[in-house]
Structures are given as C-alpha cells and as structure tokens.
PDB file with one MODEL, atoms N, CA, C and O in Angstrom:
MODEL        1
ATOM      1  N   MET A   1      -8.350 -31.114  19.921  1.00  0.00           N
ATOM      2  CA  MET A   1      -8.951 -29.846  20.569  1.00  0.00           C
ATOM      3  C   MET A   1      -8.400 -29.986  22.002  1.00  0.00           C
ATOM      4  O   MET A   1      -8.156 -31.071  22.530  1.00  0.00           O
ATOM      5  N   VAL A   2      -8.225 -28.743  22.594  1.00  0.00           N
ATOM      6  CA  VAL A   2      -7.676 -28.535  23.638  1.00  0.00           C
ATOM      7  C   VAL A   2      -9.099 -28.294  24.660  1.00  0.00           C
ATOM      8  O   VAL A   2     -10.039 -27.589  24.292  1.00  0.00           O
ATOM      9  N   LEU A   3      -9.063 -28.941  25.862  1.00  0.00           N
ATOM     10  CA  LEU A   3     -10.150 -28.912  26.846  1.00  0.00           C
ATOM     11  C   LEU A   3      -9.518 -28.079  27.778  1.00  0.00           C
ATOM     12  O   LEU A   3      -8.294 -28.123  27.902  1.00  0.00           O
ATOM     13  N   LEU A   4     -10.297 -27.231  28.528  1.00  0.00           N
ATOM     14  CA  LEU A   4      -9.850 -26.444  29.574  1.00  0.00           C
ATOM     15  C   LEU A   4     -10.616 -26.968  30.868  1.00  0.00           C
ATOM     16  O   LEU A   4     -11.828 -27.168  30.946  1.00  0.00           O
ATOM     17  N   SER A   5      -9.643 -27.155  31.891  1.00  0.00           N
ATOM     18  CA  SER A   5     -10.066 -27.743  33.147  1.00  0.00           C
ATOM     19  C   SER A   5     -10.433 -26.382  33.945  1.00  0.00           C
ATOM     20  O   SER A   5     -10.238 -25.276  33.440  1.00  0.00           O
ATOM     21  N   SER A   6     -10.932 -26.545  35.116  1.00  0.00           N
ATOM     22  CA  SER A   6     -11.158 -25.594  35.953  1.00  0.00           C
ATOM     23  C   SER A   6     -10.000 -25.128  36.616  1.00  0.00           C
ATOM     24  O   SER A   6     -10.136 -24.005  37.101  1.00  0.00           O
ATOM     25  N   GLY A   7      -8.855 -25.688  36.783  1.00  0.00           N
ATOM     26  CA  GLY A   7      -7.793 -25.601  37.341  1.00  0.00           C
ATOM     27  C   GLY A   7      -6.743 -24.721  36.622  1.00  0.00           C
ATOM     28  O   GLY A   7      -6.773 -24.508  35.410  1.00  0.00           O
ATOM     29  N   ARG A   8      -5.837 -24.241  37.447  1.00  0.00           N
ATOM     30  CA  ARG A   8      -4.762 -23.345  36.762  1.00  0.00           C
ATOM     31  C   ARG A   8      -4.001 -24.019  35.637  1.00  0.00           C
ATOM     32  O   ARG A   8      -3.629 -23.372  34.658  1.00  0.00           O
ATOM     33  N   ARG A   9      -3.806 -25.101  35.750  1.00  0.00           N
ATOM     34  CA  ARG A   9      -2.745 -25.822  34.886  1.00  0.00           C
ATOM     35  C   ARG A   9      -3.524 -25.972  33.390  1.00  0.00           C
ATOM     36  O   ARG A   9      -2.879 -26.008  32.342  1.00  0.00           O
ATOM     37  N   GLY A  10      -4.824 -26.045  33.430  1.00  0.00           N
ATOM     38  CA  GLY A  10      -5.458 -26.228  32.152  1.00  0.00           C
ATOM     39  C   GLY A  10      -5.469 -24.767  31.333  1.00  0.00           C
ATOM     40  O   GLY A  10      -5.176 -24.679  30.141  1.00  0.00           O
ATOM     41  N   LEU A  11      -5.808 -23.777  32.073  1.00  0.00           N
ATOM     42  CA  LEU A  11      -5.597 -22.538  31.604  1.00  0.00           C
ATOM     43  C   LEU A  11      -4.267 -22.248  30.876  1.00  0.00           C
ATOM     44  O   LEU A  11      -4.315 -21.577  29.846  1.00  0.00           O
ATOM     45  N   MET A  12      -3.084 -22.705  31.337  1.00  0.00           N
ATOM     46  CA  MET A  12      -1.863 -22.648  30.771  1.00  0.00           C
ATOM     47  C   MET A  12      -1.544 -23.325  29.340  1.00  0.00           C
ATOM     48  O   MET A  12      -0.572 -23.044  28.639  1.00  0.00           O
ATOM     49  N   ILE A  13      -2.459 -24.186  29.066  1.00  0.00           N
ATOM     50  CA  ILE A  13      -2.431 -25.026  27.882  1.00  0.00           C
ATOM     51  C   ILE A  13      -2.560 -24.246  26.619  1.00  0.00           C
ATOM     52  O   ILE A  13      -1.935 -24.520  25.594  1.00  0.00           O
ATOM     53  N   VAL A  14      -3.476 -23.175  26.754  1.00  0.00           N
ATOM     54  CA  VAL A  14      -4.116 -22.272  25.600  1.00  0.00           C
ATOM     55  C   VAL A  14      -2.806 -21.293  25.029  1.00  0.00           C
ATOM     56  O   VAL A  14      -2.495 -21.209  23.841  1.00  0.00           O
ATOM     57  N   PRO A  15      -2.151 -20.612  26.109  1.00  0.00           N
ATOM     58  CA  PRO A  15      -1.121 -19.770  25.570  1.00  0.00           C
ATOM     59  C   PRO A  15       0.024 -20.707  25.141  1.00  0.00           C
ATOM     60  O   PRO A  15       0.695 -20.267  24.208  1.00  0.00           O
ATOM     61  N   SER A  16       0.343 -21.764  25.570  1.00  0.00           N
ATOM     62  CA  SER A  16       1.414 -22.463  25.159  1.00  0.00           C
ATOM     63  C   SER A  16       1.065 -23.279  23.795  1.00  0.00           C
ATOM     64  O   SER A  16       2.001 -23.658  23.092  1.00  0.00           O
ATOM     65  N   LEU A  17      -0.071 -23.507  23.478  1.00  0.00           N
ATOM     66  CA  LEU A  17      -0.528 -23.988  22.320  1.00  0.00           C
ATOM     67  C   LEU A  17      -0.665 -22.794  21.057  1.00  0.00           C
ATOM     68  O   LEU A  17      -0.484 -23.076  19.872  1.00  0.00           O
ATOM     69  N   VAL A  18      -0.974 -21.597  21.489  1.00  0.00           N
ATOM     70  CA  VAL A  18      -0.769 -20.409  20.703  1.00  0.00           C
ATOM     71  C   VAL A  18       0.607 -20.252  20.171  1.00  0.00           C
ATOM     72  O   VAL A  18       0.927 -19.998  19.010  1.00  0.00           O
ATOM     73  N   ALA A  19       1.399 -20.450  21.238  1.00  0.00           N
ATOM     74  CA  ALA A  19       2.931 -20.014  20.953  1.00  0.00           C
ATOM     75  C   ALA A  19       3.522 -21.168  20.070  1.00  0.00           C
ATOM     76  O   ALA A  19       4.426 -20.800  19.320  1.00  0.00           O
ATOM     77  N   VAL A  20       3.241 -22.261  20.027  1.00  0.00           N
ATOM     78  CA  VAL A  20       3.467 -23.433  19.212  1.00  0.00           C
ATOM     79  C   VAL A  20       3.120 -23.184  17.845  1.00  0.00           C
ATOM     80  O   VAL A  20       3.964 -23.256  16.951  1.00  0.00           O
ATOM     81  N   VAL A  21       1.925 -22.897  17.638  1.00  0.00           N
ATOM     82  CA  VAL A  21       1.541 -22.626  16.394  1.00  0.00           C
ATOM     83  C   VAL A  21       1.894 -21.349  15.662  1.00  0.00           C
ATOM     84  O   VAL A  21       2.116 -21.367  14.452  1.00  0.00           O
ATOM     85  N   VAL A  22       1.946 -20.297  16.348  1.00  0.00           N
ATOM     86  CA  VAL A  22       2.738 -19.067  15.767  1.00  0.00           C
ATOM     87  C   VAL A  22       4.178 -19.458  15.284  1.00  0.00           C
ATOM     88  O   VAL A  22       4.631 -18.970  14.249  1.00  0.00           O
ATOM     89  N   ALA A  23       4.946 -20.411  16.107  1.00  0.00           N
ATOM     90  CA  ALA A  23       6.543 -20.695  15.860  1.00  0.00           C
ATOM     91  C   ALA A  23       6.351 -21.379  14.512  1.00  0.00           C
ATOM     92  O   ALA A  23       7.044 -21.083  13.538  1.00  0.00           O
ATOM     93  N   ALA A  24       5.344 -22.344  14.482  1.00  0.00           N
ATOM     94  CA  ALA A  24       5.316 -23.287  13.414  1.00  0.00           C
ATOM     95  C   ALA A  24       5.147 -22.377  12.017  1.00  0.00           C
ATOM     96  O   ALA A  24       5.906 -22.485  11.053  1.00  0.00           O
ATOM     97  N   LEU A  25       4.030 -21.478  12.088  1.00  0.00           N
ATOM     98  CA  LEU A  25       3.867 -20.776  10.914  1.00  0.00           C
ATOM     99  C   LEU A  25       4.978 -19.918  10.615  1.00  0.00           C
ATOM    100  O   LEU A  25       5.204 -19.732   9.419  1.00  0.00           O
ATOM    101  N   ALA A  26       5.879 -19.236  11.642  1.00  0.00           N
ATOM    102  CA  ALA A  26       6.729 -18.462  11.404  1.00  0.00           C
ATOM    103  C   ALA A  26       8.057 -19.255  10.689  1.00  0.00           C
ATOM    104  O   ALA A  26       8.783 -18.627   9.918  1.00  0.00           O
ATOM    105  N   VAL A  27       8.264 -20.413  10.946  1.00  0.00           N
ATOM    106  CA  VAL A  27       9.237 -21.231  10.429  1.00  0.00           C
ATOM    107  C   VAL A  27       8.533 -21.737   9.045  1.00  0.00           C
ATOM    108  O   VAL A  27       9.413 -21.953   8.212  1.00  0.00           O
ATOM    109  N   THR A  28       7.453 -21.950   8.625  1.00  0.00           N
ATOM    110  CA  THR A  28       7.125 -22.406   7.433  1.00  0.00           C
ATOM    111  C   THR A  28       6.845 -21.362   6.264  1.00  0.00           C
ATOM    112  O   THR A  28       7.062 -21.583   5.072  1.00  0.00           O
ATOM    113  N   ALA A  29       6.353 -20.250   6.775  1.00  0.00           N
ATOM    114  CA  ALA A  29       6.074 -19.120   5.717  1.00  0.00           C
ATOM    115  C   ALA A  29       7.136 -18.606   4.941  1.00  0.00           C
ATOM    116  O   ALA A  29       8.269 -18.453   5.398  1.00  0.00           O
ATOM    117  N   PRO A  30       6.804 -18.331   3.769  1.00  0.00           N
ATOM    118  CA  PRO A  30       7.889 -17.910   2.887  1.00  0.00           C
ATOM    119  C   PRO A  30       8.316 -16.613   3.404  1.00  0.00           C
ATOM    120  O   PRO A  30       7.610 -15.871   4.087  1.00  0.00           O
ATOM    121  N   ARG A  31       9.719 -16.349   2.971  1.00  0.00           N
ATOM    122  CA  ARG A  31      10.105 -14.819   3.328  1.00  0.00           C
ATOM    123  C   ARG A  31       9.945 -14.067   2.210  1.00  0.00           C
ATOM    124  O   ARG A  31       9.847 -14.603   1.106  1.00  0.00           O
ATOM    125  N   GLY A  32       9.897 -12.653   2.390  1.00  0.00           N
ATOM    126  CA  GLY A  32       9.394 -11.714   1.662  1.00  0.00           C
ATOM    127  C   GLY A  32      10.551 -11.431   0.463  1.00  0.00           C
ATOM    128  O   GLY A  32      10.321 -11.165  -0.717  1.00  0.00           O
ATOM    129  N   ALA A  33      11.892 -11.571   1.138  1.00  0.00           N
ATOM    130  CA  ALA A  33      12.954 -11.391   0.147  1.00  0.00           C
ATOM    131  C   ALA A  33      13.180 -12.589  -0.782  1.00  0.00           C
ATOM    132  O   ALA A  33      13.858 -12.415  -1.794  1.00  0.00           O
ATOM    133  N   ASP A  34      12.654 -13.805  -0.505  1.00  0.00           N
ATOM    134  CA  ASP A  34      12.641 -14.943  -1.473  1.00  0.00           C
ATOM    135  C   ASP A  34      11.563 -15.162  -2.285  1.00  0.00           C
ATOM    136  O   ASP A  34      11.465 -16.123  -3.048  1.00  0.00           O
ATOM    137  N   ALA A  35      10.726 -14.269  -2.139  1.00  0.00           N
ATOM    138  CA  ALA A  35       9.500 -14.331  -2.873  1.00  0.00           C
ATOM    139  C   ALA A  35       9.559 -13.853  -4.374  1.00  0.00           C
ATOM    140  O   ALA A  35       8.835 -14.345  -5.239  1.00  0.00           O
ATOM    141  N   TYR A  36      10.339 -13.006  -4.578  1.00  0.00           N
ATOM    142  CA  TYR A  36      10.695 -12.599  -6.181  1.00  0.00           C
ATOM    143  C   TYR A  36      12.200 -12.342  -6.261  1.00  0.00           C
ATOM    144  O   TYR A  36      12.962 -12.331  -5.295  1.00  0.00           O
ATOM    145  N   LYS A  37      12.527 -12.138  -7.540  1.00  0.00           N
ATOM    146  CA  LYS A  37      13.874 -11.867  -8.062  1.00  0.00           C
ATOM    147  C   LYS A  37      13.742 -10.696  -9.155  1.00  0.00           C
ATOM    148  O   LYS A  37      12.801 -10.590  -9.941  1.00  0.00           O
ATOM    149  N   ASN A  38      14.774  -9.895  -9.073  1.00  0.00           N
ATOM    150  CA  ASN A  38      15.291  -8.989 -10.299  1.00  0.00           C
ATOM    151  C   ASN A  38      15.935  -9.271 -11.097  1.00  0.00           C
ATOM    152  O   ASN A  38      17.097  -9.467 -10.742  1.00  0.00           O
ATOM    153  N   TYR A  39      15.662  -9.443 -12.441  1.00  0.00           N
ATOM    154  CA  TYR A  39      16.582  -9.852 -13.533  1.00  0.00           C
ATOM    155  C   TYR A  39      16.675  -8.666 -14.402  1.00  0.00           C
ATOM    156  O   TYR A  39      15.704  -8.039 -14.825  1.00  0.00           O
ATOM    157  N   THR A  40      18.113  -8.363 -14.676  1.00  0.00           N
ATOM    158  CA  THR A  40      18.282  -7.713 -15.876  1.00  0.00           C
ATOM    159  C   THR A  40      18.656  -8.378 -17.201  1.00  0.00           C
ATOM    160  O   THR A  40      19.650  -9.068 -17.425  1.00  0.00           O
ATOM    161  N   VAL A  41      17.573  -8.004 -18.119  1.00  0.00           N
ATOM    162  CA  VAL A  41      17.644  -8.897 -19.268  1.00  0.00           C
ATOM    163  C   VAL A  41      18.829  -8.628 -20.009  1.00  0.00           C
ATOM    164  O   VAL A  41      19.264  -7.496 -20.219  1.00  0.00           O
ATOM    165  N   GLY A  42      19.391  -9.793 -20.438  1.00  0.00           N
ATOM    166  CA  GLY A  42      20.666  -9.722 -21.061  1.00  0.00           C
ATOM    167  C   GLY A  42      21.926  -9.522 -20.181  1.00  0.00           C
ATOM    168  O   GLY A  42      23.005  -9.303 -20.732  1.00  0.00           O
ATOM    169  N   ASP A  43      21.824  -9.591 -18.815  1.00  0.00           N
ATOM    170  CA  ASP A  43      22.660  -9.348 -18.057  1.00  0.00           C
ATOM    171  C   ASP A  43      23.398  -8.110 -18.242  1.00  0.00           C
ATOM    172  O   ASP A  43      22.708  -7.091 -18.227  1.00  0.00           O
ATOM    173  N   ASP A  44      24.915  -7.944 -18.450  1.00  0.00           N
ATOM    174  CA  ASP A  44      25.770  -6.921 -18.468  1.00  0.00           C
ATOM    175  C   ASP A  44      25.582  -6.446 -19.992  1.00  0.00           C
ATOM    176  O   ASP A  44      25.882  -5.279 -20.244  1.00  0.00           O
ATOM    177  N   LYS A  45      25.108  -7.269 -21.020  1.00  0.00           N
ATOM    178  CA  LYS A  45      24.965  -6.701 -22.425  1.00  0.00           C
ATOM    179  C   LYS A  45      23.781  -5.991 -22.768  1.00  0.00           C
ATOM    180  O   LYS A  45      23.724  -5.418 -23.856  1.00  0.00           O
ATOM    181  N   GLY A  46      22.636  -5.956 -21.806  1.00  0.00           N
ATOM    182  CA  GLY A  46      21.521  -5.299 -21.842  1.00  0.00           C
ATOM    183  C   GLY A  46      20.497  -5.859 -23.017  1.00  0.00           C
ATOM    184  O   GLY A  46      20.735  -6.914 -23.605  1.00  0.00           O
ATOM    185  N   TRP A  47      19.336  -5.047 -23.297  1.00  0.00           N
ATOM    186  CA  TRP A  47      18.385  -5.356 -23.951  1.00  0.00           C
ATOM    187  C   TRP A  47      18.387  -4.615 -25.401  1.00  0.00           C
ATOM    188  O   TRP A  47      18.588  -3.410 -25.554  1.00  0.00           O
ATOM    189  N   TYR A  48      18.119  -5.578 -26.465  1.00  0.00           N
ATOM    190  CA  TYR A  48      18.291  -4.980 -27.795  1.00  0.00           C
ATOM    191  C   TYR A  48      17.196  -3.701 -28.023  1.00  0.00           C
ATOM    192  O   TYR A  48      15.997  -3.907 -27.837  1.00  0.00           O
ATOM    193  N   ASN A  49      17.649  -2.484 -28.402  1.00  0.00           N
ATOM    194  CA  ASN A  49      16.833  -1.386 -28.423  1.00  0.00           C
ATOM    195  C   ASN A  49      16.490  -0.966 -29.993  1.00  0.00           C
ATOM    196  O   ASN A  49      16.305   0.212 -30.301  1.00  0.00           O
ATOM    197  N   GLY A  50      16.432  -1.915 -30.831  1.00  0.00           N
ATOM    198  CA  GLY A  50      16.141  -1.949 -32.208  1.00  0.00           C
ATOM    199  C   GLY A  50      16.903  -1.052 -33.204  1.00  0.00           C
ATOM    200  O   GLY A  50      16.684  -1.116 -34.414  1.00  0.00           O
ATOM    201  N   LEU A  51      17.746  -0.269 -32.694  1.00  0.00           N
ATOM    202  CA  LEU A  51      18.784   0.462 -33.293  1.00  0.00           C
ATOM    203  C   LEU A  51      19.935  -0.281 -33.580  1.00  0.00           C
ATOM    204  O   LEU A  51      20.560   0.259 -34.493  1.00  0.00           O
ATOM    205  N   THR A  52      20.400  -1.174 -33.219  1.00  0.00           N
ATOM    206  CA  THR A  52      21.642  -2.020 -33.208  1.00  0.00           C
ATOM    207  C   THR A  52      21.167  -3.277 -33.117  1.00  0.00           C
ATOM    208  O   THR A  52      20.087  -3.538 -32.587  1.00  0.00           O
ATOM    209  N   LEU A  53      22.127  -4.338 -33.749  1.00  0.00           N
ATOM    210  CA  LEU A  53      21.817  -5.619 -33.708  1.00  0.00           C
ATOM    211  C   LEU A  53      22.117  -6.074 -32.208  1.00  0.00           C
ATOM    212  O   LEU A  53      23.012  -5.508 -31.579  1.00  0.00           O
ATOM    213  N   PRO A  54      21.267  -7.235 -31.566  1.00  0.00           N
ATOM    214  CA  PRO A  54      21.450  -7.647 -30.347  1.00  0.00           C
ATOM    215  C   PRO A  54      22.902  -8.144 -30.102  1.00  0.00           C
ATOM    216  O   PRO A  54      23.571  -8.752 -30.938  1.00  0.00           O
ATOM    217  N   GLY A  55      23.337  -7.781 -28.743  1.00  0.00           N
ATOM    218  CA  GLY A  55      24.723  -8.163 -28.587  1.00  0.00           C
ATOM    219  C   GLY A  55      24.847  -9.559 -27.616  1.00  0.00           C
ATOM    220  O   GLY A  55      25.900  -9.963 -27.121  1.00  0.00           O
ATOM    221  N   VAL A  56      23.326 -10.279 -27.449  1.00  0.00           N
ATOM    222  CA  VAL A  56      23.200 -11.241 -26.690  1.00  0.00           C
ATOM    223  C   VAL A  56      22.419 -12.256 -27.210  1.00  0.00           C
ATOM    224  O   VAL A  56      21.638 -11.884 -28.086  1.00  0.00           O
ATOM    225  N   ASP A  57      22.396 -13.726 -26.855  1.00  0.00           N
ATOM    226  CA  ASP A  57      21.254 -14.404 -27.231  1.00  0.00           C
ATOM    227  C   ASP A  57      20.279 -14.867 -26.036  1.00  0.00           C
ATOM    228  O   ASP A  57      20.471 -15.658 -25.113  1.00  0.00           O
ATOM    229  N   TYR A  58      19.198 -14.112 -26.377  1.00  0.00           N
ATOM    230  CA  TYR A  58      18.238 -13.857 -25.269  1.00  0.00           C
ATOM    231  C   TYR A  58      17.786 -15.363 -24.764  1.00  0.00           C
ATOM    232  O   TYR A  58      17.464 -15.667 -23.615  1.00  0.00           O
ATOM    233  N   LYS A  59      17.832 -16.053 -25.688  1.00  0.00           N
ATOM    234  CA  LYS A  59      16.979 -17.633 -25.726  1.00  0.00           C
ATOM    235  C   LYS A  59      17.989 -18.133 -24.585  1.00  0.00           C
ATOM    236  O   LYS A  59      17.574 -18.369 -23.451  1.00  0.00           O
ATOM    237  N   ALA A  60      19.362 -18.285 -24.948  1.00  0.00           N
ATOM    238  CA  ALA A  60      20.353 -18.728 -24.100  1.00  0.00           C
ATOM    239  C   ALA A  60      20.395 -18.269 -22.699  1.00  0.00           C
ATOM    240  O   ALA A  60      20.581 -18.984 -21.715  1.00  0.00           O
ATOM    241  N   TRP A  61      20.150 -16.651 -22.726  1.00  0.00           N
ATOM    242  CA  TRP A  61      20.282 -15.982 -21.500  1.00  0.00           C
ATOM    243  C   TRP A  61      19.048 -16.639 -20.645  1.00  0.00           C
ATOM    244  O   TRP A  61      19.258 -17.085 -19.518  1.00  0.00           O
ATOM    245  N   ALA A  62      17.811 -16.670 -21.215  1.00  0.00           N
ATOM    246  CA  ALA A  62      16.468 -17.073 -20.542  1.00  0.00           C
ATOM    247  C   ALA A  62      16.684 -18.529 -20.142  1.00  0.00           C
ATOM    248  O   ALA A  62      16.336 -18.891 -19.018  1.00  0.00           O
ATOM    249  N   ASP A  63      17.224 -19.360 -20.980  1.00  0.00           N
ATOM    250  CA  ASP A  63      17.579 -20.696 -20.438  1.00  0.00           C
ATOM    251  C   ASP A  63      18.389 -20.979 -19.396  1.00  0.00           C
ATOM    252  O   ASP A  63      18.446 -22.154 -19.035  1.00  0.00           O
ATOM    253  N   GLY A  64      19.064 -20.117 -18.802  1.00  0.00           N
ATOM    254  CA  GLY A  64      19.763 -20.371 -17.597  1.00  0.00           C
ATOM    255  C   GLY A  64      19.111 -19.587 -16.437  1.00  0.00           C
ATOM    256  O   GLY A  64      19.821 -19.181 -15.517  1.00  0.00           O
ATOM    257  N   LYS A  65      17.899 -19.380 -16.452  1.00  0.00           N
ATOM    258  CA  LYS A  65      17.282 -18.805 -15.378  1.00  0.00           C
ATOM    259  C   LYS A  65      16.112 -19.664 -14.875  1.00  0.00           C
ATOM    260  O   LYS A  65      15.779 -20.618 -15.578  1.00  0.00           O
ATOM    261  N   ASN A  66      15.460 -19.424 -13.741  1.00  0.00           N
ATOM    262  CA  ASN A  66      14.079 -20.027 -13.374  1.00  0.00           C
ATOM    263  C   ASN A  66      13.412 -18.896 -12.987  1.00  0.00           C
ATOM    264  O   ASN A  66      13.536 -18.333 -11.899  1.00  0.00           O
ATOM    265  N   PHE A  67      12.745 -18.591 -13.841  1.00  0.00           N
ATOM    266  CA  PHE A  67      11.656 -17.434 -13.658  1.00  0.00           C
ATOM    267  C   PHE A  67      10.408 -17.949 -12.711  1.00  0.00           C
ATOM    268  O   PHE A  67      10.029 -19.120 -12.752  1.00  0.00           O
ATOM    269  N   SER A  68       9.900 -17.111 -11.985  1.00  0.00           N
ATOM    270  CA  SER A  68       8.715 -17.420 -11.028  1.00  0.00           C
ATOM    271  C   SER A  68       7.732 -16.269 -11.201  1.00  0.00           C
ATOM    272  O   SER A  68       8.142 -15.202 -11.656  1.00  0.00           O
ATOM    273  N   LEU A  69       6.521 -16.423 -10.878  1.00  0.00           N
ATOM    274  CA  LEU A  69       5.408 -15.434 -10.967  1.00  0.00           C
ATOM    275  C   LEU A  69       5.657 -14.356  -9.747  1.00  0.00           C
ATOM    276  O   LEU A  69       5.710 -14.648  -8.552  1.00  0.00           O
ATOM    277  N   GLY A  70       5.794 -13.087 -10.301  1.00  0.00           N
ATOM    278  CA  GLY A  70       6.167 -12.188  -9.217  1.00  0.00           C
ATOM    279  C   GLY A  70       7.620 -11.676  -9.441  1.00  0.00           C
ATOM    280  O   GLY A  70       7.958 -10.686  -8.792  1.00  0.00           O
ATOM    281  N   ASP A  71       8.483 -12.227 -10.262  1.00  0.00           N
ATOM    282  CA  ASP A  71       9.829 -11.912 -10.940  1.00  0.00           C
ATOM    283  C   ASP A  71       9.667 -10.665 -11.665  1.00  0.00           C
ATOM    284  O   ASP A  71       8.659 -10.403 -12.321  1.00  0.00           O
ATOM    285  N   PHE A  72      10.790  -9.808 -11.525  1.00  0.00           N
ATOM    286  CA  PHE A  72      10.865  -8.490 -12.225  1.00  0.00           C
ATOM    287  C   PHE A  72      11.899  -8.564 -13.572  1.00  0.00           C
ATOM    288  O   PHE A  72      12.869  -9.318 -13.500  1.00  0.00           O
ATOM    289  N   LEU A  73      11.719  -7.932 -14.544  1.00  0.00           N
ATOM    290  CA  LEU A  73      12.570  -8.005 -15.552  1.00  0.00           C
ATOM    291  C   LEU A  73      12.780  -6.565 -15.929  1.00  0.00           C
ATOM    292  O   LEU A  73      11.853  -5.799 -16.195  1.00  0.00           O
ATOM    293  N   SER A  74      14.078  -6.236 -15.935  1.00  0.00           N
ATOM    294  CA  SER A  74      14.283  -4.830 -16.395  1.00  0.00           C
ATOM    295  C   SER A  74      15.323  -4.682 -17.338  1.00  0.00           C
ATOM    296  O   SER A  74      16.008  -5.692 -17.499  1.00  0.00           O
ATOM    297  N   GLU A  75      15.647  -3.597 -18.063  1.00  0.00           N
ATOM    298  CA  GLU A  75      16.397  -3.107 -19.253  1.00  0.00           C
ATOM    299  C   GLU A  75      17.874  -3.397 -18.395  1.00  0.00           C
ATOM    300  O   GLU A  75      18.956  -3.154 -18.929  1.00  0.00           O
TER     301      GLU A  75
ENDMDL
END
C-alpha cells in the first residue's frame, strides 16, 4: 500500500506507481493478433464437398495443427 505524505514527494509516488502497473499490464497482456488463427481446411487441397473423393487426409492435416478456442476454420 502506498502511503501519501503531506510533502510533494509523497504525491509523486502515486503517478509513478500507476505508470509501472500500466506498463506491466501492457507487457503481459495477450496481443489481439495472437489470440486466434485462421485455418483453411485441407490447406491448398480444400474441403471435401461430397461430390468427389477427398483429395486430402484430414486426420493427418489436423494432426499437424495446434487448434485453440477462437480459431477459425474455413473451406
């Protein structure tokens, strides 16, 4: 706990402490760009549409990925 004194030096502690806390939060907070990833299912071979045989082993494709909550899968 920061104690304020009646002197001018004591009043300078609070803004300095706030600046240190804000800087620490900015460094440790996750970045928005790193929060999710976009994946194209099957990479360049695409997604099986039901009319043709799949040209990709989706299990092998998925095994090479580390999916996280918030990731996007697209065709």
